[in-house]
C-alpha positions as CSV (number, residue, x, y, z in Angstrom):
1,M,8.4,2.9,-28.7
2,T,5.5,4.8,-30.3
3,T,6.1,8.3,-32.3
4,I,3.2,10.5,-31.7
5,Q,3.2,14.5,-32.3
6,I,2.0,16.6,-29.3
7,N,1.4,20.3,-29.8
8,G,3.7,19.9,-33.1
9,K,6.4,18.4,-31.3
10,D,7.6,14.8,-31.9
11,V,7.9,12.4,-28.7
12,E,8.3,8.8,-28.2
13,V,5.8,6.8,-26.0
14,D,4.9,3.6,-24.5
15,P,2.3,1.8,-27.2
16,K,1.2,-0.2,-24.0
17,Q,0.2,3.1,-21.9
18,P,-3.4,5.0,-23.3
19,L,-2.8,8.3,-24.9
20,I,-3.7,10.2,-21.0
21,H,-0.3,8.9,-19.7
22,A,1.4,9.9,-22.6
23,L,0.5,13.1,-22.4
24,H,1.1,13.6,-18.9
25,T,4.5,12.3,-18.8
26,N,5.2,14.7,-21.7
27,G,4.2,17.7,-19.6
28,C,0.8,18.4,-20.3
29,D,-1.7,18.8,-17.7
30,V,-5.2,17.0,-19.3
31,P,-7.7,16.6,-16.3
32,M,-8.9,13.4,-15.2
33,Y,-11.4,12.1,-12.7
34,C,-12.0,8.4,-13.6
35,Y,-8.9,7.7,-14.5
36,H,-6.3,6.9,-12.2
37,P,-3.1,5.0,-13.5
38,G,-3.1,2.2,-10.9
39,L,-6.9,1.1,-12.5
40,S,-8.3,0.3,-15.3
41,P,-10.0,3.2,-17.5
42,V,-13.4,3.4,-18.4
43,G,-13.6,6.4,-20.1
44,S,-17.1,7.9,-18.1
45,C,-16.3,11.4,-16.7
46,R,-15.2,12.4,-20.3
47,I,-13.2,15.2,-18.7
48,C,-9.7,14.2,-20.3
49,Q,-11.0,14.6,-24.0
50,V,-8.8,16.2,-26.1
51,E,-8.0,17.1,-30.0
52,V,-6.6,14.0,-32.3
53,Q,-5.7,14.0,-36.1
54,Q,-4.6,10.7,-37.4
55,G,-3.6,10.9,-41.0
56,E,-5.3,13.3,-43.5
57,G,-8.5,12.7,-41.9
58,P,-10.5,15.7,-39.9
59,S,-9.6,16.3,-36.6
60,R,-11.9,14.8,-33.8
61,V,-12.1,14.9,-30.0
62,V,-11.6,11.8,-28.1
63,V,-11.6,10.6,-24.7
64,S,-7.6,10.3,-24.0
65,C,-7.9,7.5,-21.3
66,R,-9.6,4.8,-23.3
67,T,-7.6,5.8,-26.5
68,P,-4.5,4.0,-27.4
69,V,-1.3,5.7,-29.0
70,A,-0.2,5.2,-32.5
71,D,2.5,6.0,-34.9
72,G,1.6,9.3,-36.4
73,M,-0.9,10.4,-34.3
74,R,-1.1,14.3,-33.8
75,V,-2.6,15.2,-30.3
76,F,-3.9,19.2,-29.4
77,P,-4.8,19.2,-25.3
78,D,-4.6,22.5,-25.7
79,S,-7.0,23.3,-28.8
80,E,-10.1,25.6,-28.1
81,K,-12.3,22.7,-29.1
82,A,-10.6,20.5,-26.4
83,H,-10.9,22.8,-24.1
84,D,-14.8,23.7,-24.8
85,V,-15.9,20.0,-24.5
86,R,-14.0,19.9,-20.8
87,R,-15.9,22.7,-19.8
88,E,-19.1,21.5,-20.8
89,C,-18.2,18.4,-19.0
90,L,-17.5,20.4,-16.1
91,E,-20.8,22.3,-16.1
92,F,-22.8,19.2,-16.2
93,L,-20.3,17.7,-13.0
94,L,-21.0,21.1,-11.4
95,K,-24.9,21.0,-12.3
96,N,-26.5,19.0,-8.9
97,H,-22.8,19.6,-6.8
98,P,-23.2,20.9,-3.5
99,L,-21.7,24.1,-2.8
100,D,-20.2,23.1,0.5
101,C,-16.3,23.5,-0.4
102,P,-16.2,26.1,3.2
103,I,-17.2,22.9,5.0
104,C,-15.7,20.1,2.9
105,D,-12.2,18.3,4.0
106,K,-11.3,17.7,0.4
107,A,-11.5,21.7,-0.4
108,G,-7.7,22.8,-1.1
109,E,-6.9,19.4,-2.6
110,C,-9.8,18.9,-4.8
111,D,-9.8,18.1,-8.1
112,L,-13.1,19.6,-8.8
113,Q,-12.0,23.1,-7.8
114,D,-8.8,22.8,-9.5
115,Y,-10.0,22.1,-13.0
116,S,-13.1,24.4,-12.5
117,F,-10.7,27.3,-12.1
118,A,-8.4,26.2,-14.7
119,E,-11.1,26.0,-17.2
120,G,-12.8,28.9,-16.2
121,Q,-16.0,27.1,-15.5
122,G,-17.1,29.6,-12.7
123,E,-20.4,29.8,-13.4
124,G,-24.1,27.5,-13.8
125,R,-26.6,28.1,-16.6
126,S,-29.4,26.2,-15.2
127,V,-31.9,27.6,-12.5
128,E,-33.3,24.3,-11.0
129,P,-32.3,23.3,-8.1
130,R,-29.9,20.6,-7.1
131,R,-30.6,16.9,-6.5
132,K,-30.8,16.2,-2.7
133,L,-29.0,13.0,-1.7
134,E,-28.2,11.3,1.7
135,K,-25.4,13.2,3.5
136,R,-22.7,11.9,5.8
137,K,-23.6,8.2,5.5
138,S,-21.2,5.9,7.0
139,L,-19.9,2.8,5.2
140,G,-18.4,1.5,8.2
141,D,-15.4,2.8,10.7
142,V,-13.4,4.1,7.9
143,I,-15.2,6.2,5.7
144,V,-18.2,8.3,5.4
145,L,-20.0,8.8,2.1
146,D,-21.6,12.3,0.9
147,E,-23.9,11.2,-2.0
148,E,-24.8,15.0,-2.9
149,R,-20.7,15.3,-3.7
150,C,-20.0,12.4,-5.9
151,I,-19.7,12.4,-9.4
152,L,-19.9,8.6,-10.3
153,C,-16.5,8.4,-11.4
154,S,-16.9,4.8,-10.1
155,R,-13.0,4.8,-8.9
156,C,-14.1,3.5,-5.7
157,V,-15.8,0.7,-7.1
158,R,-12.7,-0.4,-9.3
159,F,-10.1,0.0,-6.5
160,M,-12.0,-2.6,-4.5
161,E,-12.1,-4.9,-7.5
162,E,-8.6,-4.6,-8.3
163,V,-6.4,-3.9,-5.8
164,P,-7.5,-5.7,-2.3
165,K,-9.7,-8.1,-5.1
166,T,-12.9,-7.6,-2.1
167,P,-15.5,-6.1,-4.2
168,Q,-17.9,-4.5,-1.6
169,L,-19.0,-1.4,-3.7
170,T,-21.1,-0.5,-6.6
171,V,-23.2,2.0,-8.7
172,A,-26.6,1.3,-7.7
173,D,-29.8,2.2,-9.0
174,L,-30.1,4.3,-12.4
175,G,-30.0,7.6,-14.2
176,A,-29.9,10.3,-12.4
177,R,-30.7,7.9,-9.2
178,S,-26.9,6.8,-9.3
179,V,-25.3,6.5,-6.2
180,I,-22.1,4.5,-4.7
181,A,-23.4,1.8,-2.4
182,T,-22.1,-1.0,-0.7
183,F,-23.4,-4.1,-1.5
184,M,-26.7,-5.1,0.4
185,D,-25.9,-1.3,2.7
186,R,-23.5,-3.9,4.6
187,P,-20.4,-2.0,6.1
188,L,-17.3,-2.0,4.2
189,T,-14.2,-4.3,5.8
190,G,-10.3,-5.0,5.4
191,K,-7.5,-3.0,6.0
192,Y,-7.4,-1.0,2.7
193,Q,-10.3,1.4,3.2
194,G,-8.4,4.8,3.3
195,N,-7.4,4.0,-0.1
196,L,-11.2,5.0,-1.2
197,A,-10.3,8.6,0.5
198,D,-7.2,9.0,-1.5
199,V,-8.6,7.7,-5.1
200,C,-11.6,9.6,-4.7
201,P,-11.0,12.9,-6.9
202,V,-14.0,15.2,-5.0
203,G,-14.9,15.1,-1.0
204,A,-17.5,12.3,-1.5
205,L,-15.5,9.7,0.3
206,T,-13.8,11.4,3.7
207,L,-11.6,9.6,6.1
208,S,-14.0,9.4,9.8
209,A,-10.9,9.8,11.7
210,F,-10.1,13.1,9.7
211,R,-13.2,14.6,9.0
212,F,-12.9,18.2,10.5
213,Q,-9.4,17.7,11.8
214,A,-7.6,20.2,9.9
215,R,-7.7,22.5,7.0
216,V,-5.0,20.7,4.0
217,W,-3.4,24.1,3.6
218,N,-2.3,24.2,7.0
219,L,-0.9,20.9,7.2
220,T,2.9,20.6,6.5
221,K,4.2,17.7,4.2
222,T,7.1,15.8,4.3
223,T,8.2,12.6,2.7
224,G,9.0,9.4,5.1
225,T,8.4,6.2,5.3
226,C,6.0,3.9,6.9
227,G,7.1,2.0,10.1
228,E,4.2,-0.3,11.1
229,C,5.6,-3.5,9.2
230,S,9.0,-4.6,6.8
231,R,7.5,-3.1,3.9
232,G,8.2,0.1,4.6
233,C,5.5,2.0,2.2
234,S,6.9,5.2,0.8
235,V,4.4,7.9,2.8
236,T,3.9,11.5,3.3
237,T,3.7,12.8,6.7
238,E,1.4,15.7,7.4
239,V,1.4,17.8,10.5
240,L,-0.6,20.6,11.4
241,R,1.0,24.1,13.2
242,G,2.0,23.4,16.6
243,G,3.5,19.8,15.3
244,E,0.2,18.0,15.9
245,L,0.4,14.6,13.7
246,K,-2.9,14.8,11.6
247,R,-2.3,12.4,8.5
248,F,-0.2,9.7,6.9
249,R,-1.1,9.5,2.9
250,P,0.5,6.9,0.4
251,R,3.4,8.4,-2.3
252,Y,3.9,6.8,-5.5
253,N,6.9,4.6,-5.2
254,A,6.7,1.7,-8.2
255,D,9.3,-0.7,-6.1
256,V,7.5,-1.0,-3.1
257,N,3.9,0.0,-2.3
258,T,2.8,2.2,-6.0
259,W,-0.4,4.2,-5.2
260,W,-1.7,2.6,-2.0
261,M,-0.7,2.0,2.1
262,C,-2.7,-0.1,4.6
263,D,-5.0,1.4,7.0
264,V,-2.4,-0.1,9.8
265,G,0.1,2.4,8.9
266,R,-2.5,5.0,7.7
267,F,-3.7,5.3,11.1
268,A,-0.9,4.9,13.3
269,I,-1.1,8.4,14.8
270,E,-1.3,7.5,17.9
271,E,1.9,5.4,17.8
272,H,3.6,9.2,17.5
273,S,1.5,11.3,20.1
274,L,3.7,10.3,22.8
275,E,2.0,11.8,25.8
276,G,4.3,12.2,28.7
277,R,7.4,11.7,26.4
278,L,11.1,11.2,27.8
279,V,12.1,14.9,27.3
280,G,16.0,16.0,28.2
281,A,17.4,13.1,30.6
282,L,16.8,11.2,34.1
283,V,19.5,10.0,36.3
284,R,19.1,7.6,39.7
285,G,19.0,9.6,42.3
286,S,19.2,8.6,46.2
287,R,15.6,6.9,46.0
288,E,14.2,7.3,42.3
289,L,14.9,9.0,38.9
290,E,15.5,13.1,38.8
291,P,15.7,15.1,35.7
292,A,19.2,16.0,34.8
293,D,21.2,17.6,32.0
294,P,21.9,15.6,29.5
295,F,25.5,15.8,29.3
296,D,25.1,14.7,32.7
297,A,23.4,11.9,31.9
298,I,25.9,10.8,29.3
299,D,28.3,10.7,32.4
300,R,26.4,8.6,34.4
301,A,25.8,6.2,31.6
302,A,29.8,5.9,30.6
303,D,29.9,5.3,34.5
304,V,27.8,2.4,34.0
305,F,30.0,1.0,31.4
306,T,33.5,1.6,33.0
307,A,32.4,-1.2,35.2
308,P,34.3,-4.8,34.9
309,G,32.4,-7.1,32.4
310,H,30.8,-6.6,28.8
311,P,27.3,-4.7,28.9
312,V,24.4,-6.1,27.1
313,V,23.4,-4.2,24.1
314,I,19.8,-4.5,22.7
315,A,18.4,-2.1,19.7
316,S,15.1,-1.4,18.7
317,P,13.9,-2.8,15.3
318,W,13.0,1.2,14.5
319,L,16.6,2.0,14.3
320,T,17.8,3.4,11.4
321,V,20.6,2.0,9.4
322,E,22.6,5.3,10.6
323,E,22.0,4.6,14.1
324,G,22.9,1.3,13.8
325,E,26.2,2.0,12.8
326,R,26.9,4.2,15.7
327,L,25.6,1.7,17.8
328,R,27.8,-0.8,16.6
329,D,30.7,1.3,16.9
330,L,29.6,2.0,20.8
331,A,29.3,-2.2,21.1
332,E,32.8,-2.2,19.8
333,A,34.1,0.1,22.3
334,L,32.1,-2.0,25.0
335,G,33.7,-5.3,23.7
336,S,30.1,-6.7,23.4
337,E,27.8,-8.3,21.1
338,V,24.6,-6.3,19.4
339,H,20.9,-7.6,19.1
340,F,17.9,-5.8,17.9
341,L,14.6,-6.8,19.7
342,S,12.4,-9.2,17.1
343,P,8.8,-9.1,18.5
344,P,7.1,-12.2,16.9
345,A,4.9,-11.9,13.8
346,N,1.6,-10.6,13.9
347,D,-1.7,-11.6,12.0
348,L,-1.8,-8.8,9.7
349,A,-0.2,-10.2,6.4
350,D,-1.8,-10.4,2.9
351,D,-0.8,-10.5,-0.7
352,L,-0.8,-7.0,-0.8
353,L,1.6,-4.8,1.4
354,H,1.2,-5.9,4.9
355,T,4.6,-8.6,5.5
356,G,3.0,-9.7,9.1
357,D,6.7,-8.5,10.4
358,P,6.5,-5.3,13.0
359,C,10.4,-4.7,12.6
360,P,10.9,-2.0,9.6
361,N,14.7,-2.3,10.1
362,R,15.0,-5.8,10.2
363,R,16.9,-6.5,7.0
364,G,19.1,-3.0,7.6
365,L,19.6,-4.3,11.3
366,E,20.8,-8.1,10.2
367,G,23.3,-6.7,7.3
368,L,25.1,-4.5,9.9
369,G,25.6,-7.6,11.9
370,F,23.1,-7.3,14.6
371,S,21.3,-10.1,15.8
372,P,17.5,-11.0,16.6
373,I,16.1,-11.8,19.9
374,D,13.0,-11.9,21.2
375,A,11.7,-10.1,24.5
376,E,11.7,-13.5,26.3
377,A,15.3,-14.1,25.4
378,A,16.3,-10.5,25.8
379,L,15.1,-10.1,29.5
380,E,16.9,-13.3,30.3
381,L,20.0,-12.1,29.1
382,L,19.5,-8.8,30.7
383,S,18.7,-10.8,33.7
384,G,22.4,-12.3,33.7
385,A,24.4,-9.1,33.1
386,T,25.5,-6.4,35.5
387,S,25.4,-3.5,33.1
388,A,23.2,-2.9,29.8
389,L,22.0,-0.4,27.2
390,I,18.3,-0.6,25.4
391,C,18.3,1.3,22.4
392,G,15.6,3.5,20.5
393,E,12.3,4.1,19.8
394,R,9.4,1.9,21.6
395,I,12.4,-0.4,23.2
396,G,10.6,-0.2,26.4
397,A,7.3,-0.9,25.2
398,L,8.9,-4.0,23.3
399,L,10.0,-5.4,26.3
400,G,7.2,-5.1,28.1
401,E,6.5,-5.5,32.1
402,G,9.2,-7.8,32.6
403,L,11.6,-5.0,32.9
404,G,10.3,-4.4,36.1
405,E,11.3,-7.8,37.5
406,L,14.9,-7.4,36.7
407,P,17.5,-7.6,39.3
408,E,18.7,-4.3,40.7
409,K,22.6,-5.4,40.4
410,L,21.7,-4.9,37.0
411,R,22.8,-0.9,35.5
412,L,20.8,-0.2,33.3
413,V,21.3,2.6,30.8
414,V,18.0,3.5,28.3
415,L,17.7,5.5,24.9
416,D,14.1,5.8,24.1
417,T,11.1,8.1,23.3
418,M,9.3,7.6,26.7
419,P,10.4,7.3,30.1
420,L,11.2,4.1,31.6
421,D,10.6,3.9,35.7
422,V,12.0,0.6,36.8
423,P,14.1,0.0,39.5
424,A,17.4,-1.5,37.3
425,V,17.7,2.1,35.4
426,R,20.7,4.5,36.2
427,A,20.4,7.0,33.3
428,E,17.7,7.3,30.4
429,L,17.5,10.4,27.8
430,G,15.2,11.1,25.3
431,V,15.2,10.4,21.5
432,P,13.2,11.3,18.6
433,S,10.6,8.8,16.9
434,S,10.4,8.2,13.5
435,I,8.8,11.2,12.0
436,E,11.4,13.3,13.8
437,R,14.8,12.2,12.2
438,T,16.3,11.4,9.4
439,G,17.8,8.2,8.3
440,T,17.1,5.0,6.1
441,W,15.0,1.6,6.5
442,I,16.0,-1.1,4.4
443,N,13.0,-3.1,3.8
444,V,11.8,-6.6,3.4
445,D,12.9,-6.5,-0.4
446,G,16.2,-4.6,0.2
447,H,14.4,-1.2,-1.0
448,A,16.1,1.9,1.0
449,G,13.1,3.9,2.6
450,K,14.4,7.2,3.7
451,L,12.7,9.2,7.0
452,G,12.5,12.8,6.9
453,I,11.6,15.2,9.7
454,A,8.2,16.3,9.5
455,R,8.4,17.8,13.4
456,S,11.0,18.9,15.5
457,A,11.8,16.8,18.2
458,P,11.4,18.8,21.7
459,P,14.1,20.9,22.9
460,G,16.6,18.9,24.9
461,V,16.0,15.6,22.7
462,A,19.2,15.6,21.0
463,P,19.4,13.0,17.5
464,L,19.9,9.2,18.3
465,V,23.1,9.3,16.6
466,Q,24.5,12.2,18.6
467,T,23.9,10.8,21.9
468,L,25.7,7.4,21.2
469,D,28.5,9.8,19.4
470,D,28.9,11.7,22.8
471,L,28.7,8.7,24.6
472,V,31.7,6.8,23.0
473,A,33.5,10.1,22.7
474,R,32.9,10.3,26.6
475,L,34.2,6.2,27.1
476,S,36.9,7.2,24.9
477,T,38.2,10.2,27.1
478,T,37.4,7.7,30.2
479,A,39.3,5.2,29.1
480,T,42.3,7.6,28.0
481,A,42.1,9.2,31.5
482,G,42.3,5.5,33.2
483,G,45.6,4.6,31.0
484,E,47.2,7.5,32.0
485,R,46.2,7.2,35.7
C-alpha cells in the first residue's frame, strides 16, 4: 500500500489504481465522464482534475484518472483551483449540449446534470448557436444515438473493445465534427449492447426498448439476481408505479458480473409480465377447473397425496434454496424423491457472462439432493404415476404440450405462476415470480445471489414457502386423524 494525504489526512491506497480510485474510495466525490473503473483510463474529458502537491514544488492541477499515486503525495480535491478548472470543463462540454433535459431518458440519472449543479455551472457566456447533428440515429435493434448529446467521452468505444472484445464503435471525423459511429455505418451486433446505455454518462446512447417508457424518478429500484442463466448476475430491478416492470440493470458484484450483464437477462421483461397469470387457486369441478379458495385447494391437494403410492415430485429450476428445502421436507413426508427440471443447454454461452445453462439455481438444488431430469423423462415419469406435484415458476411452460397428453388417471397438483388447463390437474395454486419473492440462488461458481421483492404478488398469491408449509401441515393433520381412526 502507498500512503498519500487527502485534504490533510493520511490514507493508505492501492498503488496499482489511479488517483481517482483512491479519492473515490476515501469519500471524495470527484466527477468523471470518460473514466470508468471497468475500462482503461484515457483522460479525455478533463473533468476529474484535482490539485496535487509533491515534495517541495508548487501544487498543480492534474487529471486524477491518469495520475498514479505516489508516497507523500498531497491531494486537495476540493480546492478552489480544482473547482475552477472543473467549471471551465463543464462550460466547454455544455457549449453544444442540447437543452432537451425534459424529454431525455437520462434526466434524473445524468452525470452532466448532477455535476453542473454540484459545480455551480448554471449559465453559459457564449451566444453562438449550438451545433446541429443527427438525432435519433439507430445503431441497430438495441441502441439509439443522439449525436448532439454526446460529449465524446469514448466509454462506449472502449467498452466494445475491452469487455466483449468486439470493436464496433469509433470516434469518426476530426475536431468539432467528431462523432461516435459504427464501422461503415453497420448496425451493432452481439448480446452486450445494452451496457452501452449504462456506460454513457449522458443521454447520447439510450435503449430503444426503454425510450419514453418511464421517468427514472418514478421507478422503484430493488436489488435482485438475474434468472436467465446459471451465472446469476447481480441486477437492479426497476418497477414503475403500479407494478409494471420496466428495466433490469447490472449491479456491481466483483465475484460474479462486475459492472455488466448480457442482453438476454436485460430484456427478459416479458417473462415477468405474466398476462393471464394464476391468481388464487383452481380445483377440478365436475367438468372443468373452477376458482376456489386457496385453503380449499390445499385440502384438495392433500387429498390427492393421501392416495396409496409415492407421488412424483418435480421442481422448477427457478426454485430458491429456501423453497427447495420446504419442497424436500414435503417430499420426505410423502416418501418421494425430488427432481428438478433441467432444460438442455442453449447456444447463448460465451466467454464473458452467459453460461448457456438456463437453470439459475442448478447448483443450489443439486446441493439439496434434487436430481436433474429433462422434460421427456419427466413426462414419462408422470405418465406412470397415480399422483404428482409439479412446483415452481415456469414449470408448466418447461414441460410443454406433453402435459396435455398425460393419462386422466394421474392426479396432478400444480404450483405455478401461470394456469395449466390439462385433464390431469386436480388442483393448482398461483405462486410469485422471481421479482415478487425473496430467497437465494446459488450460481455456477457457488456464489449466493439474493432475490428481492421488486413488486408485490397479487392478492391471493402466497409465498411458495408458505404454501408448501401449509401443505405439509395439512398432510400431517390428515395423517394424525387417520392414525386416530
